[in-house]
LOGU-832791 format. One record per atom (N, C-alpha, C, O): residue number from 1; residue in three letters; atom name; y negated, x negated, z. Coordinates in pm, 1 decimal, always signed. Each point is the difference from the previous one (the first is absolute). Layout:
LOGU-832791
resi  resn  name  c2  c1  c3
NUM  ALA  CA  Y  X  Z
...
//
This chain:
LOGU-832791
resi  resn  name  c2  c1  c3
1  MET  N  -12969.3  -9177.1  +10290.5
1  MET  CA  +120.6  +51.4  +61.9
1  MET  C  -38.4  +120.6  +85.7
1  MET  O  -92.8  -7.1  +80.5
2  ASN  N  +164.9  +117.4  -98.6
2  ASN  CA  -35.5  +118.7  +77.3
2  ASN  C  +71.2  +1.7  +135.4
2  ASN  O  +81.3  -87.6  +29.7
3  GLU  N  -112.5  +186.9  +50.5
3  GLU  CA  +52.7  +7.0  +137.2
3  GLU  C  +152.2  +15.4  +2.6
3  GLU  O  +65.9  -57.2  +86.8
4  ASN  N  -9.4  +133.4  -180.3
4  ASN  CA  +145.4  +17.3  -4.4
4  ASN  C  +70.8  -132.0  -26.9
4  ASN  O  +103.2  -28.8  +60.5
5  GLN  N  -158.7  -51.8  -151.5
5  GLN  CA  +58.8  -130.5  -29.5
5  GLN  C  -8.2  -91.5  +121.3
5  GLN  O  +93.5  -75.2  +27.6
6  ASP  N  -204.5  +81.0  +44.8
6  ASP  CA  -13.9  -80.5  +121.9
6  ASP  C  +107.1  +39.6  +101.6
6  ASP  O  +58.9  -87.4  +63.6
7  ASN  N  -32.7  +215.7  -47.4
7  ASN  CA  +101.4  +46.5  +94.6
7  ASN  C  +139.4  -45.2  -41.9
7  ASN  O  +81.3  -36.6  +84.9
8  LEU  N  -52.8  +38.8  -215.3
8  LEU  CA  +129.6  -45.6  -47.8
8  LEU  C  +21.3  -146.7  +32.7
8  LEU  O  +108.3  -38.8  +43.9
9  ILE  N  -210.1  -42.4  -64.7
9  ILE  CA  +10.7  -143.1  +26.9
9  ILE  C  +21.1  -24.4  +149.2
9  ILE  O  +78.2  -87.5  +37.1
10  LYS  N  -145.0  +161.4  +47.4
10  LYS  CA  +12.2  -19.0  +144.0
10  LYS  C  +135.5  +48.4  +52.8
10  LYS  O  +50.2  -53.8  +98.6
11  ASP  N  +10.1  +155.9  -164.0
11  ASP  CA  +123.6  +60.3  +50.0
11  ASP  C  +126.0  -76.7  -39.2
11  ASP  O  +107.6  +31.2  +51.0
12  ILE  N  -116.7  -128.8  -138.1
12  ILE  CA  +119.5  -72.7  -43.4
12  ILE  C  +48.4  -91.1  +113.3
12  ILE  O  -79.2  -68.3  +65.0
13  LYS  N  +209.9  +69.0  -43.3
13  LYS  CA  +58.8  -80.2  +106.7
13  LYS  C  +37.2  -137.6  -53.2
13  LYS  O  +1.7  -23.1  -120.9
14  GLU  N  +27.9  -67.0  +212.3
14  GLU  CA  +36.3  -136.3  -37.7
14  GLU  C  +129.2  -4.1  -80.7
14  GLU  O  +17.9  -88.3  -83.9
15  SER  N  +72.1  +182.9  +108.5
15  SER  CA  +128.9  +3.4  -69.8
15  SER  C  -7.6  +76.4  -131.5
15  SER  O  +102.5  +24.6  -63.4
16  GLU  N  -223.9  +13.2  +21.9
16  GLU  CA  -17.4  +79.1  -120.6
16  GLU  C  -88.2  -72.7  -101.0
16  GLU  O  -71.3  -94.8  +32.9
17  CYS  N  +78.9  +142.7  -156.8
17  CYS  CA  -86.7  -52.3  -105.7
17  CYS  C  -23.6  +112.5  -99.6
17  CYS  O  +50.3  +110.9  +18.1
18  TYR  N  -125.8  -138.6  -122.1
18  TYR  CA  -28.1  +99.0  -102.3
18  TYR  C  +92.3  -20.4  -119.4
18  TYR  O  +30.9  -113.3  -36.7
19  CYS  N  +12.7  +222.9  -23.5
19  CYS  CA  +79.2  -7.0  -123.2
19  CYS  C  -86.0  -65.0  -107.3
19  CYS  O  -118.7  +30.4  -12.3
20  ARG  N  +178.1  -119.0  -64.4
20  ARG  CA  -76.9  -71.1  -101.7
20  ARG  C  -35.4  +89.7  -117.9
20  ARG  O  -83.0  -37.1  -83.0
21  ASP  N  +146.1  +157.1  +74.2
21  ASP  CA  -28.8  +88.7  -111.8
21  ASP  C  -86.4  +119.3  +41.0
21  ASP  O  -107.6  +21.3  -56.0
22  CYS  N  +155.2  +56.8  +154.5
22  CYS  CA  -71.7  +122.8  +36.0
22  CYS  C  -93.0  -16.0  +120.0
22  CYS  O  -85.4  +85.6  +23.1
23  GLY  N  +100.6  -193.5  +53.5
23  GLY  CA  -87.6  -24.5  +113.7
23  GLY  C  +42.1  +67.5  +128.5
23  GLY  O  -70.0  -10.3  +100.7
24  ALA  N  +182.8  +79.0  -101.8
24  ALA  CA  +48.2  +66.2  +121.7
24  ALA  C  +39.8  -105.2  +104.3
24  ALA  O  +37.4  -112.1  -34.5
25  ILE  N  -45.9  +149.4  +160.2
25  ILE  CA  +40.2  -89.8  +108.5
25  ILE  C  +152.1  +4.6  +11.6
25  ILE  O  +59.1  +106.8  +16.5
26  ILE  N  +3.1  -223.7  -25.4
26  ILE  CA  +145.8  -11.2  +9.4
26  ILE  C  +35.2  -114.2  +94.3
26  ILE  O  -87.3  -78.1  +37.9
27  LYS  N  +212.1  +67.9  -0.5
27  LYS  CA  +46.2  -110.2  +84.6
27  LYS  C  -3.9  -129.7  -80.8
27  LYS  O  +28.4  +1.0  -119.7
28  LYS  N  -63.0  -111.7  +183.5
28  LYS  CA  -8.6  -128.5  -69.3
28  LYS  C  +132.1  -40.8  -63.1
28  LYS  O  +1.7  -60.8  -107.0
29  GLU  N  +109.6  +94.1  +172.8
29  GLU  CA  +129.9  -42.6  -51.9
29  GLU  C  +56.4  +95.6  -104.5
29  GLU  O  +109.5  -23.9  -50.9
30  ALA  N  -180.9  +131.8  +17.3
30  ALA  CA  +48.2  +96.3  -99.0
30  ALA  C  +6.9  -64.6  -138.4
30  ALA  O  -94.7  -65.4  -43.8
31  GLU  N  +206.7  +84.2  -23.7
31  GLU  CA  +15.0  -52.3  -135.3
31  GLU  C  -54.8  +97.8  -102.8
31  GLU  O  -46.9  -40.2  -106.4
32  ILE  N  +53.3  +169.6  +139.1
32  ILE  CA  -46.5  +104.8  -90.3
32  ILE  C  -90.6  +94.8  +77.9
32  ILE  O  +30.8  +37.8  +113.0
33  CYS  N  -142.5  -0.1  -174.0
33  CYS  CA  -92.4  +94.2  +64.0
33  CYS  C  +65.5  +137.4  +8.2
33  CYS  O  +52.0  +50.2  -99.6
34  VAL  N  -54.2  +11.0  +218.6
34  VAL  CA  +60.5  +131.7  +17.9
34  VAL  C  -85.2  +110.2  -62.3
34  VAL  O  +47.1  +112.2  -18.4
35  HIS  N  -171.4  -143.6  -13.6
35  HIS  CA  -90.3  +100.4  -56.8
35  HIS  C  +5.8  +3.9  -152.3
35  HIS  O  +5.7  +108.3  -58.4
36  CYS  N  -7.2  -223.2  -6.4
36  CYS  CA  -3.6  -2.2  -147.3
36  CYS  C  +125.6  -59.9  -63.3
36  CYS  O  +20.5  +14.1  -120.5
37  GLY  N  +64.3  -81.1  +200.2
37  GLY  CA  +124.7  -54.5  -51.6
37  GLY  C  -11.9  -133.9  -70.0
37  GLY  O  +97.5  -47.6  -58.2
38  ILE  N  -214.8  -14.4  +62.3
38  ILE  CA  -20.4  -128.6  -66.9
38  ILE  C  +51.6  -112.7  +88.7
38  ILE  O  -29.2  -6.1  +119.5
39  ARG  N  +107.7  -84.2  -182.1
39  ARG  CA  +50.9  -117.3  +72.3
39  ARG  C  -117.5  -90.4  +35.9
39  ARG  O  -87.0  -27.6  -82.5
40  GLN  N  +86.7  -16.8  +205.7
40  GLN  CA  -105.3  -89.0  +47.4
40  GLN  C  +34.5  -143.6  -37.4
40  GLN  O  +115.1  -30.8  -31.1
41  SER  N  -213.4  -55.2  +34.2
41  SER  CA  +26.4  -139.0  -36.2
41  SER  C  +99.5  -60.3  +98.2
41  SER  O  +8.6  +41.0  +115.7
42  SER  N  +66.8  -140.2  -165.1
42  SER  CA  +101.4  -61.9  +84.9
42  SER  C  -65.5  -71.8  +116.9
42  SER  O  -117.1  -37.6  -5.7
43  SER  N  +192.6  +19.7  +108.7
43  SER  CA  -53.0  -65.5  +118.5
43  SER  C  -27.1  -146.9  -28.2
43  SER  O  +52.6  -56.1  -96.0
44  HIS  N  -133.2  -4.7  +178.1
44  HIS  CA  -35.0  -141.7  -15.5
44  HIS  C  +125.1  -86.6  +10.2
44  HIS  O  +13.5  -99.2  -71.6
45  LYS  N  +77.6  +137.0  +160.6
45  LYS  CA  +122.4  -78.6  +18.2
45  LYS  C  +84.6  +1.5  -126.6
45  LYS  O  +50.2  -104.3  -41.8
46  SER  N  -33.5  +221.7  -20.2
46  SER  CA  +81.8  +5.3  -120.8
46  SER  C  -69.5  -74.3  -113.6
46  SER  O  +66.7  -58.5  -85.3
47  TYR  N  -200.0  +60.1  +83.1
47  TYR  CA  -73.8  -77.5  -100.4
47  TYR  C  +28.2  -148.5  +18.2
47  TYR  O  +23.5  -71.0  -97.8
48  LEU  N  -25.7  +23.3  +221.8
48  LEU  CA  +28.3  -141.5  +26.0
48  LEU  C  +143.4  -34.7  -36.5
48  LEU  O  +26.0  -109.2  -50.5
49  ASP  N  +67.9  +200.9  +75.4
49  ASP  CA  +139.0  -21.9  -39.6
49  ASP  C  +11.3  -13.2  -151.4
49  ASP  O  +72.6  -85.8  -50.1
50  ASP  N  -144.7  +171.0  -22.9
50  ASP  CA  +1.8  -6.5  -146.3
50  ASP  C  -58.8  -131.3  -50.1
50  ASP  O  +51.4  -59.1  -94.9
51  VAL  N  -158.5  +13.5  +158.3
51  VAL  CA  -61.7  -126.5  -38.9
51  VAL  C  +96.0  -116.5  +24.2
51  VAL  O  +10.3  -90.4  -82.9
52  LYS  N  +59.3  +92.7  +195.5
52  LYS  CA  +96.7  -106.5  +30.4
52  LYS  C  +114.1  -0.9  -100.8
52  LYS  O  +43.3  -106.7  -43.5
53  LYS  N  +6.1  +225.0  +5.8
53  LYS  CA  +107.6  +8.5  -99.0
53  LYS  C  -47.2  -54.6  -134.7
53  LYS  O  +70.8  -77.2  -64.7
54  LEU  N  -190.0  +117.6  +23.4
54  LEU  CA  -54.2  -45.8  -127.6
54  LEU  C  -20.4  -150.7  +0.4
54  LEU  O  +29.6  -67.4  -98.7
55  ARG  N  -79.9  +14.8  +209.2
55  ARG  CA  -20.8  -145.0  +11.0
55  ARG  C  +133.4  -73.7  -10.7
55  ARG  O  +7.7  -103.7  -65.8
56  SER  N  +96.4  +155.4  +129.0
56  SER  CA  +132.5  -62.1  -7.5
56  SER  C  +53.8  +1.0  -143.1
56  SER  O  +58.0  -98.3  -46.2
57  ILE  N  -77.7  +209.6  -22.7
57  ILE  CA  +46.0  +9.4  -139.1
57  ILE  C  -74.1  -100.7  -87.8
57  ILE  O  +61.4  -67.7  -82.5
58  ILE  N  -192.1  +57.9  +99.9
58  ILE  CA  -79.5  -93.9  -80.9
58  ILE  C  +42.5  -143.8  +27.5
58  ILE  O  +16.7  -78.3  -93.5
59  ILE  N  +0.7  +42.9  +219.2
59  ILE  CA  +42.4  -136.4  +34.6
59  ILE  C  +137.6  -28.0  -58.4
59  ILE  O  +24.7  -109.7  -50.1
60  GLY  N  +64.8  +207.1  +56.0
60  GLY  CA  +133.0  -16.1  -57.8
60  GLY  C  -5.5  -21.5  -150.1
60  GLY  O  +70.6  -85.5  -53.2
61  LEU  N  -154.6  +162.9  -15.8
61  LEU  CA  -13.6  -15.6  -145.2
61  LEU  C  -58.3  -135.9  -36.9
61  LEU  O  +42.3  -62.1  -97.5
62  ILE  N  -139.5  +16.4  +176.0
62  ILE  CA  -57.7  -132.8  -24.6
62  ILE  C  +105.6  -107.8  +20.4
62  ILE  O  +8.8  -94.3  -78.7
63  ALA  N  +70.9  +107.7  +183.4
63  ALA  CA  +105.5  -98.6  +26.1
63  ALA  C  +103.5  -0.8  -112.1
63  ALA  O  +43.0  -106.7  -43.8
64  ILE  N  -3.3  +223.6  -2.5
64  ILE  CA  +98.7  +9.0  -108.1
64  ILE  C  -56.7  -59.0  -128.8
64  ILE  O  +67.4  -77.4  -68.1
65  SER  N  -190.7  +113.8  +34.8
65  SER  CA  -57.9  -52.4  -124.3
65  SER  C  -19.5  -150.8  +8.8
65  SER  O  +18.6  -70.1  -99.5
66  GLY  N  -55.5  +19.4  +215.4
66  GLY  CA  -12.7  -144.4  +18.7
66  GLY  C  +133.8  -69.8  -16.3
66  GLY  O  +7.3  -108.5  -57.8
67  SER  N  +98.2  +169.9  +108.3
67  SER  CA  +134.2  -57.2  -13.6
67  SER  C  +43.4  -2.3  -146.1
67  SER  O  +59.5  -97.6  -45.7
68  VAL  N  -88.7  +203.4  -26.9
68  VAL  CA  +36.5  +7.0  -141.0
68  VAL  C  -72.9  -109.0  -79.3
68  VAL  O  +60.4  -67.7  -83.2
69  VAL  N  -188.2  +51.6  +109.1
69  VAL  CA  -77.1  -104.7  -69.2
69  VAL  C  +56.9  -137.3  +34.4
69  VAL  O  +15.1  -84.4  -88.4
70  PHE  N  +15.9  +61.5  +213.6
70  PHE  CA  +56.9  -129.0  +41.4
70  PHE  C  +132.0  -26.9  -72.6
70  PHE  O  +22.8  -110.7  -48.7
71  ILE  N  +63.2  +211.1  +41.6
71  ILE  CA  +129.4  -16.2  -67.5
71  ILE  C  -20.5  -26.2  -149.3
71  ILE  O  +69.9  -82.7  -58.6
72  MET  N  -164.7  +152.3  -2.6
72  MET  CA  -27.2  -21.5  -142.4
72  MET  C  -48.4  -142.5  -25.8
72  MET  O  +42.4  -63.5  -96.5
73  ILE  N  -129.6  +14.1  +181.1
73  ILE  CA  -49.5  -137.6  -14.7
73  ILE  C  +113.4  -98.6  +22.2
73  ILE  O  +12.9  -97.6  -73.9
74  LEU  N  +69.0  +122.2  +174.6
74  LEU  CA  +112.8  -88.7  +28.9
74  LEU  C  +98.0  -4.5  -117.2
74  LEU  O  +47.0  -107.2  -38.1
75  VAL  N  -16.6  +223.1  -18.3
75  VAL  CA  +90.3  +4.2  -115.7
75  VAL  C  -62.5  -73.2  -118.3
75  VAL  O  +70.1  -72.3  -70.9
76  TRP  N  -197.7  +89.1  +48.3
76  TRP  CA  -69.7  -66.5  -110.1
76  TRP  C  +4.8  -151.6  +18.5
76  TRP  O  +26.5  -73.8  -94.9
77  ILE  N  -52.2  +27.7  +217.7
77  ILE  CA  +2.6  -143.9  +27.3
77  ILE  C  +141.5  -54.6  -18.6
77  ILE  O  +18.1  -104.9  -61.8
78  LEU  N  +82.0  +174.8  +114.7
78  LEU  CA  +137.9  -45.8  -13.7
78  LEU  C  +44.4  +0.1  -147.6
78  LEU  O  +77.0  -86.4  -42.1
79  ASP  N  -125.0  +181.8  -33.9
79  ASP  CA  +32.4  +7.2  -142.3
79  ASP  C  -61.0  -119.3  -74.7
79  ASP  O  +60.6  -52.9  -93.2
80  GLU  N  -179.7  +11.3  +134.4
80  GLU  CA  -66.3  -114.8  -63.0
80  GLU  C  +71.9  -130.4  +36.5
80  GLU  O  +7.3  -91.6  -82.0
81  ILE  N  +45.1  +83.0  +203.1
81  ILE  CA  +65.6  -122.0  +45.3
81  ILE  C  +136.1  -14.0  -65.4
81  ILE  O  +35.8  -109.2  -44.3
82  PHE  N  +39.7  +215.7  +37.3
82  PHE  CA  +137.1  -8.3  -52.3
82  PHE  C  -0.8  +47.8  -139.4
82  PHE  O  +104.4  +2.3  -65.1
//
């Protein structure tokens, strides 16, 4: 690492980070780099929100498929009895 890179690392503030594409120093909350225009990765909070939504959808699908199987078995049993 050369001296210029060392200075860049030391000059970054707590409220700043590096662009994931061009490496420019940008604000942590920036959605798009002002230097290269590349969208930054989503925040941790929005990632957790997406995971919660996906988990809810999966649980819902499992519940629906379980209900369908139960109804099919019930209809089959009732058909055998009557």
